C-alpha positions as CSV (number, residue, x, y, z in Angstrom):
1,X,-33.1,-50.6,-12.4
2,X,-35.1,-50.0,-15.9
3,X,-33.7,-47.6,-18.0
4,X,-36.9,-45.0,-18.6
5,X,-37.4,-44.2,-22.0
6,X,-35.6,-41.0,-23.3
7,X,-34.3,-40.6,-20.2
8,X,-30.4,-41.1,-19.3
9,X,-29.6,-42.6,-15.9
10,X,-27.9,-40.2,-13.5
11,X,-24.4,-40.8,-13.2
12,X,-22.9,-41.5,-9.3
13,X,-20.7,-38.6,-10.0
14,X,-23.4,-36.4,-10.9
15,X,-25.4,-37.6,-7.7
16,X,-22.4,-37.0,-5.5
17,X,-21.8,-33.5,-7.2
18,X,-25.7,-32.8,-6.5
19,X,-25.1,-34.1,-3.0
20,X,-22.0,-32.2,-2.3
21,X,-23.7,-28.7,-3.4
22,X,-26.8,-29.5,-1.5
23,X,-24.8,-30.0,1.7
24,X,-22.8,-26.8,1.1
25,X,-26.1,-24.8,0.9
26,X,-27.6,-26.7,3.6
27,X,-24.2,-25.7,5.8
28,X,-24.1,-22.2,4.6
29,X,-27.7,-21.9,6.5
30,X,-28.9,-19.3,4.3
31,X,-25.8,-17.2,3.4
32,X,-26.6,-17.5,-0.4
33,X,-29.7,-15.7,-1.3
34,X,-30.9,-16.1,-5.1
35,X,-33.2,-13.3,-4.8
36,X,-30.7,-10.6,-3.8
37,X,-28.4,-12.0,-6.7
38,X,-31.1,-11.1,-8.9
39,X,-31.6,-8.0,-7.4
40,X,-28.6,-7.0,-7.3
41,X,-27.5,-7.5,-10.9
42,X,-30.4,-4.8,-11.4
43,X,-28.8,-2.3,-9.2
44,X,-28.0,1.0,-10.8
45,X,-25.1,3.1,-9.9
46,X,-23.0,0.5,-7.8
47,X,-19.9,2.6,-7.2
48,X,-22.2,5.6,-6.1
49,X,-23.8,3.5,-3.8
50,X,-21.0,2.2,-2.3
51,X,-19.6,5.9,-1.9
52,X,-22.9,6.5,0.0
53,X,-22.8,3.3,2.1
54,X,-19.1,4.3,3.4
55,X,-20.4,7.7,4.1
56,X,-23.2,5.8,6.7
57,X,-20.8,2.7,7.9
58,X,-17.2,4.5,7.8
59,X,-16.0,1.0,6.9
60,X,-14.8,0.9,3.3
61,X,-14.2,-2.9,2.8
62,X,-17.6,-3.3,4.3
63,X,-19.1,-0.4,1.3
64,X,-17.9,-2.2,-1.5
65,X,-18.5,-6.0,-0.7
66,X,-22.1,-5.3,0.5
67,X,-22.7,-3.6,-2.9
68,X,-21.0,-6.3,-4.7
69,X,-21.6,-9.5,-3.3
70,X,-25.3,-10.2,-3.8
71,X,-24.5,-10.4,-7.4
72,X,-23.0,-13.4,-6.3
73,X,-25.7,-15.2,-4.3
74,X,-23.9,-13.7,-0.7
75,X,-26.3,-11.9,1.7
76,X,-25.3,-8.1,2.4
77,X,-25.3,-9.1,6.1
78,X,-22.5,-12.0,5.6
79,X,-20.9,-9.8,3.4
80,X,-20.5,-7.5,6.0
81,X,-19.1,-9.5,8.4
82,X,-16.7,-11.0,6.0
83,X,-15.3,-7.5,5.3
84,X,-15.3,-6.0,8.7
85,X,-11.5,-6.6,9.6
86,X,-10.4,-5.3,6.4
87,X,-10.9,-1.6,7.1
88,X,-7.9,0.7,7.8
89,X,-5.7,-1.2,5.8
90,X,-6.4,-4.4,8.0
91,X,-5.6,-1.8,11.0
92,X,-2.5,-1.6,10.1
93,X,-2.2,0.7,7.3
94,X,-1.7,-1.9,4.5
95,X,-3.7,-2.1,1.5
96,X,-6.7,0.0,1.8
97,X,-10.3,-1.8,2.7
98,X,-11.7,-1.0,-0.5
99,X,-8.7,-2.6,-2.3
100,X,-9.1,-5.7,-0.4
101,X,-12.8,-6.0,-0.8
102,X,-12.4,-5.5,-4.3
103,X,-9.9,-8.1,-4.6
104,X,-12.7,-10.4,-3.0
105,X,-15.3,-9.2,-5.7
106,X,-12.8,-10.5,-8.1
107,X,-12.3,-13.7,-6.6
108,X,-16.0,-13.8,-6.6
109,X,-16.7,-13.5,-10.1
110,X,-13.4,-15.2,-11.6
111,X,-12.5,-17.7,-8.9
112,X,-11.6,-20.3,-8.6
113,X,-9.0,-20.2,-11.0
114,X,-6.0,-18.6,-9.4
115,X,-4.4,-17.5,-12.5
116,X,-7.2,-15.6,-13.7
117,X,-8.1,-13.9,-10.6
118,X,-4.3,-13.3,-10.0
119,X,-4.1,-11.1,-13.3
120,X,-7.6,-9.4,-12.5
121,X,-6.0,-8.6,-9.1
122,X,-3.3,-6.7,-10.7
123,X,-4.8,-5.3,-13.5
124,X,-7.0,-3.2,-10.4
125,X,-3.8,-2.8,-8.8
126,X,-2.5,-0.8,-11.9
127,X,-5.4,1.2,-12.4
128,X,-6.1,1.9,-8.8
129,X,-2.4,3.1,-8.5
130,X,-2.7,5.3,-12.0
131,X,-5.7,7.2,-10.1
132,X,-4.3,7.4,-6.7
133,X,-0.8,6.6,-6.6
134,X,-0.6,4.1,-3.7
135,X,-2.9,1.0,-2.5
136,X,-1.9,1.8,1.0
137,X,-4.3,3.1,3.6
138,X,-1.6,5.2,5.3
139,X,0.0,6.7,2.4
140,X,-3.4,7.2,0.7
141,X,-4.6,9.0,3.7
142,X,-1.1,10.7,5.1
143,X,-1.8,9.4,8.0
144,X,0.1,6.5,10.1
145,X,-3.1,4.0,10.4
146,X,-1.2,1.1,12.3
147,X,-0.3,3.9,15.3
148,X,-2.7,4.2,18.3
149,X,-3.7,7.5,17.6
150,X,-4.0,7.2,13.8
151,X,-7.7,6.8,13.2
152,X,-8.1,9.5,15.4
153,X,-5.9,11.4,13.5
154,X,-7.7,10.8,10.2
155,X,-11.0,11.5,11.9
156,X,-10.1,14.7,13.2
157,X,-8.5,15.8,9.7
158,X,-11.9,14.4,7.8
159,X,-10.4,12.6,5.9
160,X,-13.0,9.8,6.0
161,X,-15.5,12.2,4.6
162,X,-12.9,13.8,2.2
163,X,-10.8,11.2,0.9
164,X,-12.1,7.4,1.8
165,X,-15.6,8.2,-0.4
166,X,-13.6,8.9,-3.3
167,X,-11.1,5.8,-2.8
168,X,-14.2,3.5,-2.2
169,X,-16.1,4.7,-5.6
170,X,-12.9,4.2,-7.7
171,X,-12.7,0.6,-6.2
172,X,-16.0,0.2,-7.5
173,X,-15.6,2.1,-11.0
174,X,-12.6,-0.3,-11.9
175,X,-14.6,-3.3,-10.6
176,X,-17.0,-2.7,-13.2
177,X,-14.9,-2.5,-16.1
178,X,-13.6,-6.1,-14.6
179,X,-16.4,-8.3,-13.6
């Protein structure tokens, strides 16, 4: 093969990397959305947008991930599906869904280097605890979200409209400083 003048031949390694990237994109079947990424990066007040989104969906993890994932090329529909099971402390009352979604965003922003992501998660936890005293959904709401009637009790007390929107916005505000 003749080397074209002024152009270096592409290495086998570079060709394999390119093929792998193309394969991942094709396998994702449109999960990555470059246009949405550009739009999301220009989005105004993401913490407030996440709070408003929560008030419509009542799913804290979706509210965070759907507002931040497009910045990293992930469509909101896919982010919604990914985050679904993390609300209500993963139905066990553990970490608030806004907190676990924030971990996902930190992974998107700083991964896959674990040391860097873990340090960001620790800093996020410290800031969230400084603001709210806890990370766990049940403790934040004062309701046992693992109990069968926990969700009903939280709804009856109006906690999803009075407390949760603030936790979602707070998680967004902390993320804005870290990404």
